[in-house]
C-alpha positions in Angstrom: -19.7 44.9 -34.2 -22.6 42.8 -33.1 -20.8 39.4 -34.5 -17.7 40.1 -32.8 -19.6 40.8 -29.3 -21.5 37.7 -29.8 -18.3 35.7 -30.5 -16.9 37.4 -27.2 -19.8 36.4 -25.3 -19.3 33.0 -26.5 -15.6 33.1 -25.7 -16.3 34.6 -22.3 -18.9 31.7 -21.5 -16.6 29.1 -22.4 -13.6 30.7 -20.5 -16.1 30.8 -17.5 -17.3 27.1 -17.8 -13.5 26.1 -17.7 -12.7 28.5 -14.7 -15.4 27.0 -12.8 -14.7 23.2 -13.9 -11.1 24.3 -13.0 -11.8 25.4 -9.4 -14.1 21.9 -8.7 -11.2 19.9 -9.9 -9.0 21.7 -7.5 -11.4 21.3 -4.8 -11.7 17.6 -5.6 -7.8 17.5 -5.4 -7.8 19.2 -2.3 -4.7 21.5 -3.2 -5.7 23.8 0.2 -5.1 20.9 2.5 -1.5 19.7 0.6 -0.5 23.4 0.8 -1.1 23.5 4.4 0.6 20.2 5.0 3.4 21.7 3.3 3.4 24.8 5.5 3.4 22.9 8.8 6.2 20.3 8.2 6.1 18.6 11.7 2.5 17.4 11.0 3.9 16.0 7.8 6.5 14.3 9.7 4.0 13.3 11.9 1.1 11.7 9.5 4.1 9.9 7.7 5.2 8.4 11.0 1.8 7.1 12.0 1.3 6.1 8.3 5.0 3.9 8.7 4.1 2.3 11.8 0.5 1.3 10.6 2.3 -0.2 7.6 4.7 -2.2 9.6 2.2 -3.5 12.1 -0.1 -4.7 9.2 2.8 -6.4 7.5 4.1 -7.9 10.6 0.3 -9.2 11.4 -0.3 -10.1 7.8 3.1 -12.2 7.6 2.3 -14.0 11.1 -1.0 -15.1 9.5 0.5 -16.4 6.6 3.2 -18.1 8.3 0.9 -19.7 10.9 -1.2 -21.1 8.1 1.8 -22.4 6.2 3.1 -24.2 9.6 -0.6 -25.5 10.0 -0.9 -26.9 6.9 2.7 -28.8 6.8 1.6 -30.1 10.3 -1.7 -31.4 8.7 0.3 -32.9 5.7 2.8 -34.6 8.2 -0.1 -36.1 10.2 -1.0 -37.7 6.8 2.3 -39.3 6.3 1.9 -39.3 2.8 5.4 -40.9 1.5 6.4 -37.8 -1.1 5.3 -34.9 1.2 6.5 -36.7 4.5 10.1 -37.6 2.7 10.3 -33.9 1.3 9.8 -32.3 4.8 12.0 -34.7 6.4 14.6 -33.5 3.8 13.9 -29.9 4.6 14.5 -30.9 8.5 17.5 -32.7 7.9 19.0 -29.8 5.8 18.3 -27.3 8.8 19.6 -29.3 11.4 22.9 -29.7 9.7 23.0 -26.0 9.0 22.7 -25.6 12.5 25.7 -28.2 13.3 27.6 -26.1 10.9 27.0 -22.7 12.1 25.8 -22.4 15.5 24.3 -19.6 17.1 
């Protein structure tokens, strides 16, 4: 009987530690905030809307910076008047001009 009680106490102690660990993990996962958010769909929609706008603005700014850097580098390379690079850039300009003549907008 004493041995069974000891085993039972060990099992209960083990379960108690696991339940405490589960409670800590649930707090870390912010499950309460997620459930509250699911009960307020307009708040979820608003957060996703703001997130989408922020992402779009970030992408636009990043692309603008990237494109400006590329244009600056091409202008710099064009100013150096390197034979290979200059011919390559001139070919690109000719191709673009031909496309604009074929499909005027």
